N, C-alpha and C positions, 0 to 999 in steps of 0.2 A: 714422114716422121710419125711415129705412133703416139697415141694418147699418153702413154706412160713416159715416153721420152720428153714430150712437151711438159708434162708435170714435173719431171726431174729438173729440166732446164728452168722452169718457173721457180721451183723451190731453191735451186742453186742461186738464182738471181737475187732471191730474198736473203738467203743465209750467207752467201759468199759474194757479196756485191763487189768487193775490191779484189780484182783478179791478181794484182801485183802481190797483195798480202798472201793470198792462198798459194801463189807460186813460190814465195819465200818459204812458207811452211812445208809445202810438198818437196821442194828442192832440198831443204834441210833434212827431212825424213829420208829421202832417197839417198842422200850422202851418208847418213848414219847407217842405213841398211847395207850399203856397199862397203863401209869402212868401220863396222862395229868392233873389229878386232884391233883397231889402232887406238892410240891415245887421243881421245876427243874431249874437248871442253867447250864451254859456251863462247869463249873468246875466239877460238878457231872457227867454230860454226858461223858466228856472226861475221867474221872476216871473209869467209868464203861467200856468204850471201850479201855482202856489202851493206850491212845494217847494224844497228846498235844491238848489243847483247840483250838489253832490257826489252827492246821492241821485239826481237826474235823470241824471247822467252814468253812474252804476252801472246804473240801470234800463234806459236806452237801450242800453247796451253789452250787457246781459244779453239783451234781447229782439231786438236787431237785429245784434249781433255787431260793431258799430263805434260809435265815439263820434258824438255829434251833429255835430261839426265834420267828421269824415270823411264822414258821410252827406251833409252840405250840399255839400261839395266834389264828391262824386260826382254829386249832383243837378245842380249848376251846370255841371260838365263835360259831362254828358249833354245838357243843354239847349243848351249852347254848340255842340255838334256839330250839333244840329238847325238852329240859326241860321246856322252857317257853311255848311251844305249849301244853305240857301236863298239864299246870296249876301250875307249881312250882313257888313260889314267886321269885322276882328279887333277894332278899338277899340270899335265899336258893340256887338259881341257881349260883349266884356269888361264893359262897364258895364250892359248889358241883363240879364246873369245875376248881377250883384251883386259883381263883383270891383272893387277900387279902383284898380288900375293895370294897364295892358296888359302891362307887363313881368312882373309877378308872375303874371298870367293865363297868358301864353305859357310861362313856366317850368313852372308847374303842369300845364298842358295837355300839354306835351312829356313830363313825368314820367309822367303817367297814360296817355296815348295812344301815346306813342312817336314823335311827330312834332310839329312846331310847328303852331299853328293855320293859318298860311298854307299850309304844305305839305299839311295835311289838306284844306284847302279846294281847293287845286289838284288834288289826287288825286280828290276827289269830283267836281269839275267835269269832269276828263278821263274818269272812269268814266261819267258821265252822257252825255258826248259820244259815247263809243264805243257806248253802248247805242242812241243815236239814229241812229248810222250804219247800224245793221242794219235 
């Protein structure tokens, strides 16, 4: 074991002393990563990890610095950017990443990214065209 691995393990022992708690947070995050396109809520996530929703909320925030909902929104917005770059329509993208309505998706996208999904897609298309022109 190298010096750095020993240090990482030492720091983990200090910061993440309760392995069960970290496993709950990691398991929840992994579930959200694999199922972000489905309807997820705190009740479902806590049921899957056999813990109370309030405990799950505290653990997730402690280890990831944001609530499960915030994490899920960031994941969905990130994936939607990828879909929009590939040419998927805004409505298709909205439903593909798990949002329930295009209007709420567009509002949230603009709040997080600073432009509407359509404007983002046009900008990405124009950037790819200018790269192809060279």
